[in-house]
N, CA and C of each residue as an Amber inpcrd file, in Angstrom:
protein
   318
   0.8900000  -1.4030000  -0.3830000  -0.0200000  -0.2630000  -0.5120000
   1.1540000   1.3830000   0.0050000   0.3060000   1.9070000  -0.6400000
   1.1360000   3.0700000  -1.0030000   0.3110000   4.3560000  -0.0190000
   0.8040000   5.9840000  -0.2900000   0.2290000   6.4250000   0.4850000
  -1.1620000   7.1340000  -0.7640000  -1.0830000   7.3770000  -2.2840000
  -1.9860000   7.6270000  -3.3940000  -2.7270000   6.6090000  -2.7310000
  -2.6600000   5.1250000  -2.9020000  -3.5690000   4.0090000  -2.4320000
  -4.5900000   4.2290000  -0.8490000  -3.7810000   4.8650000   0.3820000
  -5.0550000   5.4530000   0.9800000  -5.7690000   7.1070000   0.4410000
  -5.7150000   8.1600000  -0.4130000  -6.3670000   8.8090000  -1.1420000
  -7.5390000   8.5760000  -2.2570000  -6.7280000   7.7720000  -2.9710000
  -7.9090000   7.3290000  -3.5580000  -9.4270000   6.6450000  -2.6380000
  -9.3590000   5.7500000  -1.2800000 -10.1910000   5.4940000  -0.4140000
 -10.6590000   6.7060000  -0.0640000 -10.0150000   7.4950000  -0.1600000
 -10.5620000   9.1680000   1.0680000 -12.3390000   9.0690000  -0.0540000
 -11.1900000   9.4030000  -0.9040000 -12.1040000   9.8720000  -2.6270000
 -13.3010000   9.3740000  -2.6580000 -13.0940000   7.9850000  -2.6340000
 -14.2600000   6.1040000  -2.1410000 -15.6800000   7.0940000  -1.6240000
 -14.3690000   7.7330000  -0.8670000 -15.8540000   8.5820000   0.9000000
 -16.0830000   8.6880000   1.0890000 -15.5310000  10.6880000   0.2940000
 -15.6050000  11.7680000  -0.3230000 -17.4480000  11.2960000  -1.2110000
 -16.7630000  10.1940000  -2.2280000 -17.7030000  10.7310000  -3.3790000
 -19.1110000   9.9700000  -3.0840000 -19.0080000   8.8870000  -1.7240000
 -20.2160000   8.3130000  -1.4460000 -20.5330000   9.2170000  -0.5910000
 -20.5400000  10.5860000   0.0720000 -20.8990000  11.8110000   1.2250000
 -21.6750000  12.0600000   0.0540000 -20.7220000  11.9710000  -0.4840000
 -21.7740000  13.2080000  -1.7170000 -22.8190000  12.5200000  -2.2240000
 -23.1880000  11.2140000  -2.3230000 -24.1330000  10.4770000  -3.3590000
 -24.9790000   9.8260000  -1.4120000 -24.6890000  10.1270000  -0.9920000
 -25.5000000   9.6110000   0.7170000 -26.1380000  10.6640000   0.9460000
 -25.8370000  11.9810000   0.4720000 -25.7470000  13.5480000   1.6440000
 -27.0420000  13.9610000   0.4200000 -27.4900000  13.0810000  -0.3970000
 -28.3590000  13.3960000  -0.9650000 -29.7130000  13.0160000  -0.2670000
 -29.7910000  11.6580000   0.0850000 -30.1910000  12.0430000   0.8670000
 -30.7010000  12.0310000   1.9960000 -29.9630000  12.2500000   3.2630000
 -30.0480000  13.1580000   3.7850000 -30.3230000  14.4060000   4.6710000
 -29.5740000  15.2210000   3.5360000 -29.7240000  16.1260000   3.4060000
 -30.9170000  17.3150000   2.9210000 -30.8880000  18.6230000   3.5430000
 -32.1840000  18.9730000   2.5740000 -31.8610000  20.3090000   1.4970000
 -30.3520000  20.1770000   1.4060000 -30.0400000  20.8830000  -0.4900000
 -28.5110000  21.9850000   0.2050000 -29.4330000  22.5090000   2.0990000
 -28.2710000  23.3690000   2.4790000 -27.7050000  22.8140000   3.8720000
 -28.4200000  21.7520000   4.5040000 -27.5890000  21.4200000   6.0000000
 -27.2260000  19.6750000   5.4950000 -26.0660000  19.1250000   6.1330000
 -26.3820000  17.7770000   5.3280000 -26.4510000  17.5150000   7.6700000
 -27.0170000  17.8600000   8.0180000 -28.0590000  17.5240000   9.2550000
 -28.7030000  17.6060000   9.3370000 -29.9250000  18.2490000   8.8140000
 -30.8580000  17.8870000   8.4840000 -31.8210000  17.2250000   8.9260000
 -31.8790000  15.6650000   8.4970000 -31.9700000  14.0640000   8.4220000
 -31.1840000  14.0060000   9.8850000 -30.2360000  14.2440000  10.5850000
 -29.4350000  14.2830000  12.0690000 -30.9210000  14.9140000  13.2550000
 -30.7910000  16.7650000  12.3060000 -31.8500000  17.2520000  13.4580000
 -33.0940000  16.3220000  13.5080000 -33.9500000  16.3230000  12.3190000
 -35.2820000  15.5880000  12.9370000 -34.9550000  14.3820000  13.4380000
 -34.2120000  13.7570000  12.8780000 -34.3600000  12.8090000  14.4200000
 -34.1700000  12.3600000  15.4350000 -32.9470000  13.5550000  16.3960000
 -33.3190000  14.1010000  17.2230000 -34.2910000  14.8240000  17.6830000
 -35.2040000  15.0770000  17.0040000 -36.4540000  15.8080000  17.4440000
 -37.9600000  14.7970000  18.5880000 -37.4310000  13.3930000  16.9570000
 -37.7340000  12.3910000  17.3310000 -38.0080000  11.4810000  18.0090000
 -36.6580000  11.2240000  17.8390000 -36.2160000  10.8630000  19.4550000
 -35.1150000  10.9170000  20.1750000 -35.4080000  12.3220000  21.1900000
 -35.1020000  12.6430000  21.6420000 -35.4720000  14.6370000  22.3090000
 -35.1410000  15.3690000  22.3340000 -35.0820000  17.1020000  22.0580000
 -35.0170000  17.9430000  21.5150000 -33.8700000  17.2800000  20.6180000
 -33.5170000  17.7150000  19.7470000 -32.0390000  18.3160000  20.1180000
 -31.7990000  18.4280000  20.7500000 -30.4140000  19.2110000  21.4080000
 -29.4420000  18.3090000  20.4850000 -28.0560000  18.7590000  20.2200000
 -26.8200000  18.4960000  19.8690000 -26.5510000  16.6680000  20.2230000
 -26.1050000  16.2960000  21.3220000 -26.8250000  15.3550000  22.3800000
 -27.3790000  14.4520000  21.5750000 -28.6560000  14.9610000  21.6660000
 -29.6940000  13.3970000  20.1400000 -29.7990000  13.3220000  19.6590000
 -28.9940000  14.6870000  18.2790000 -29.0800000  14.8480000  17.5870000
 -26.9520000  12.8620000  17.2760000 -26.6920000  13.0410000  17.9300000
 -25.5930000  12.7580000  18.0280000 -26.2000000  11.3520000  18.0310000
 -26.8900000  10.6000000  19.7560000 -27.1240000   9.8010000  19.9710000
 -27.7640000   9.1800000  19.5800000 -28.3900000   9.5180000  17.9570000
 -29.3210000   8.8280000  16.7010000 -27.5550000   8.0930000  15.6360000
 -26.8120000   9.7270000  15.9010000 -25.8120000   8.9230000  14.4690000
 -25.0920000   7.6300000  15.2990000 -24.7270000   7.6550000  16.3900000
 -24.3150000   6.2760000  16.7500000 -25.4680000   4.9700000  17.1040000
 -26.4900000   5.0270000  16.7420000 -27.4170000   4.2540000  16.8970000
 -27.5900000   3.6560000  14.9560000 -27.8700000   4.9540000  14.0840000
 -27.3650000   4.5290000  12.7240000 -26.2500000   3.4410000  12.6800000
 -25.1610000   4.0530000  12.7740000 -23.7000000   3.7880000  12.6650000
 -23.0140000   1.9960000  13.8410000 -24.1130000   2.3080000  14.6410000
 -23.9760000   1.2410000  15.9890000 -25.0680000  -0.6310000  15.1670000
 -25.7100000  -0.2490000  14.1310000 -25.4860000  -1.3410000  13.7120000
 -25.2090000  -1.7960000  12.7610000 -23.9660000  -1.0970000  11.4610000
 -22.9920000  -1.2610000  11.0120000 -21.6560000  -1.9670000  12.0060000
 -20.9380000  -1.2840000  13.2930000 -20.7110000  -2.1460000  13.6400000
 -21.4660000  -3.2390000  14.3030000 -22.2970000  -3.3410000  15.1390000
 -22.3570000  -4.7360000  15.3580000 -22.3050000  -5.9860000  14.0470000
 -22.5260000  -6.0160000  12.7980000 -22.8190000  -6.6440000  11.5240000
 -21.8010000  -7.2570000  11.7250000 -20.6200000  -5.8000000  11.6280000
 -19.2110000  -6.2090000  11.2200000 -18.2580000  -7.0600000  12.6450000
 -19.0070000  -6.4320000  13.6330000 -17.9970000  -7.3440000  15.3920000
 -18.8230000  -8.5690000  14.7720000 -20.0040000  -9.2870000  14.8550000
 -20.6950000 -10.0910000  14.5450000 -20.4890000 -10.7660000  13.3540000
 -19.3420000 -10.3070000  11.9510000 -19.6340000 -11.7960000  10.7220000
 -18.5130000 -10.9070000  10.0340000 -16.9720000  -9.9430000  10.8940000
 -16.2210000  -9.9270000  10.5910000 -15.9920000  -9.5900000   8.5350000
 -14.8300000 -10.2950000   8.5480000 -14.6420000 -10.5670000   6.4720000
 -16.2790000 -10.9950000   6.0390000 -16.1640000 -12.1170000   7.0450000
 -17.3840000 -13.0620000   6.1590000 -19.0010000 -12.1040000   5.5710000
 -19.3460000 -11.2520000   5.9350000 -20.0200000 -10.0030000   5.8540000
 -19.4680000  -9.5480000   4.2470000 -21.2250000 -10.0440000   3.3990000
 -20.7060000  -9.5130000   1.6630000 -20.3040000  -8.4350000   2.2200000
 -21.0770000  -7.4160000   3.0940000 -21.1290000  -6.3830000   2.4760000
 -20.1430000  -5.7580000   3.6300000 -19.0200000  -5.7960000   3.8750000
 -17.6880000  -5.3810000   5.4620000 -17.6980000  -4.9360000   4.9570000
 -17.1280000  -4.4240000   3.2240000 -16.7280000  -2.9650000   3.0620000
 -17.4450000  -1.5690000   2.7950000 -18.1140000  -2.5080000   3.0670000
 -18.9890000  -0.9140000   2.1430000 -19.5800000  -0.4040000   3.4530000
 -20.0320000  -1.0680000   4.5420000 -20.1840000  -0.8370000   5.9510000
 -18.8860000   0.2190000   7.0430000 -17.9780000  -0.5440000   6.3840000
 -16.8180000   0.3360000   6.6950000 -16.9860000   2.0930000   6.4530000
 -17.0900000   1.8610000   5.0890000 -17.1200000   3.0700000   4.1690000
 -18.5270000   3.9740000   4.9370000 -19.5400000   3.3420000   5.4530000
 -20.5610000   4.2750000   5.8470000 -20.4680000   4.9010000   7.5090000
 -18.9920000   3.5140000   8.1260000 -19.2450000   3.6770000   9.4960000
 -18.0670000   4.8920000   9.3590000 -17.4200000   5.2560000   7.9070000
 -16.1380000   7.1270000   7.9260000 -17.0040000   7.0660000   7.7030000
 -18.1970000   7.4390000   7.1660000 -19.0110000   8.6480000   6.7280000
 -19.6560000   9.5330000   8.0370000 -20.7570000   7.8780000   8.4530000
 -21.0150000   8.7090000  10.4200000 -19.6160000   9.4820000  11.6370000
 -18.8970000   9.0900000  11.8220000 -17.7900000   9.7690000  12.2210000
 -18.0600000  10.5450000  11.3090000 -17.6080000  11.6880000  10.0050000
 -17.3940000  12.6160000  10.1370000 -17.9960000  12.8800000  10.3350000
 -19.7020000  12.3850000   9.8910000 -20.5970000  13.4370000  10.6540000
 -20.3780000  14.2700000  11.6840000 -20.1190000  13.3980000  12.5170000
 -20.3730000  13.2740000  14.0220000 -19.4630000  13.9290000  14.8980000
 -18.4320000  13.8210000  13.7360000 -17.1860000  15.8270000  13.8200000
 -17.6070000  16.6290000  13.5280000 -17.8370000  16.7470000  12.6610000
 -19.1840000  18.0010000  11.6880000 -20.3590000  18.5020000  13.1420000
 -20.6630000  17.3010000  13.5550000 -21.6900000  17.8180000  14.9820000
 -20.5540000  18.5180000  16.7440000 -19.9000000  17.9600000  16.3180000
 -19.1890000  18.5950000  17.9190000 -18.3640000  19.7640000  16.8840000
 -18.4370000  19.5030000  16.0730000 -17.8380000  21.4600000  15.6430000
 -18.7970000  22.0110000  15.5940000 -20.1210000  22.1490000  15.3030000
 -21.1180000  22.7410000  14.8660000 -21.2840000  23.5540000  16.4920000
 -21.2990000  21.8010000  17.5630000 -21.7910000  22.7970000  18.9030000
 -20.6330000  23.2620000  19.3690000 -19.3050000  23.1160000  19.4860000
 -18.3710000  24.1880000  20.0890000 -18.1800000  24.8580000  19.7330000
 -19.0610000  25.4380000  18.2390000 -18.9250000  26.8070000  18.4950000
 -20.1870000  27.9930000  18.5650000 -21.3050000  26.6820000  18.2290000
 -22.3560000  28.1380000  19.1490000 -21.7150000  28.0620000  21.2120000
 -21.7340000  27.0030000  21.6350000 -21.1240000  27.4140000  23.0300000
 -19.8880000  28.3220000  23.3080000 -19.0690000  28.9220000  21.8530000
 -18.0480000  29.6570000  21.5900000 -18.8310000  31.0720000  21.8160000
 -19.8670000  30.6420000  20.5830000 -20.6520000  32.1010000  20.3660000
 -21.5020000  32.1450000  21.7230000 -22.5040000  31.8520000  22.1790000
 -22.7160000  32.4060000  23.6390000 -21.9060000  32.1540000  24.6810000
 -20.8600000  32.0260000  25.1030000 -19.8450000  32.2770000  26.0910000
 -19.4380000  34.5620000  25.2120000 -19.2670000  34.4740000  24.0910000
 -18.6930000  35.6960000  24.0270000 -20.3090000  36.3350000  24.2500000
 -21.3070000  35.8120000  24.5170000 -22.4390000  37.0850000  24.4500000
 -22.2740000  37.7490000  26.0690000 -21.1580000  36.4580000  27.0650000
 -21.7140000  37.5340000  28.2180000 -21.2430000  37.1300000  29.3130000
């Protein structure tokens, strides 16, 4: 494996994100589906959004833990997990940005 193999894999993940974001984005906000799910499954807080994401990611984690490489779609599940991790990181960025804004108000 070389660095180009790693960057090629990241480009595959980016392509997957673009494709999937059409499914769970309202076109302006890539986290819109998680915001809605956070309201349905909790109080709509960043924590409820994040917990919803962990549940979605968890189904892939569980399938991989139970079946490993025997799982026919193991690679696809790993790609999905990566996308969920990046979305979770963006949720944290947004939450920290909101806290910084709130902290500067008073």
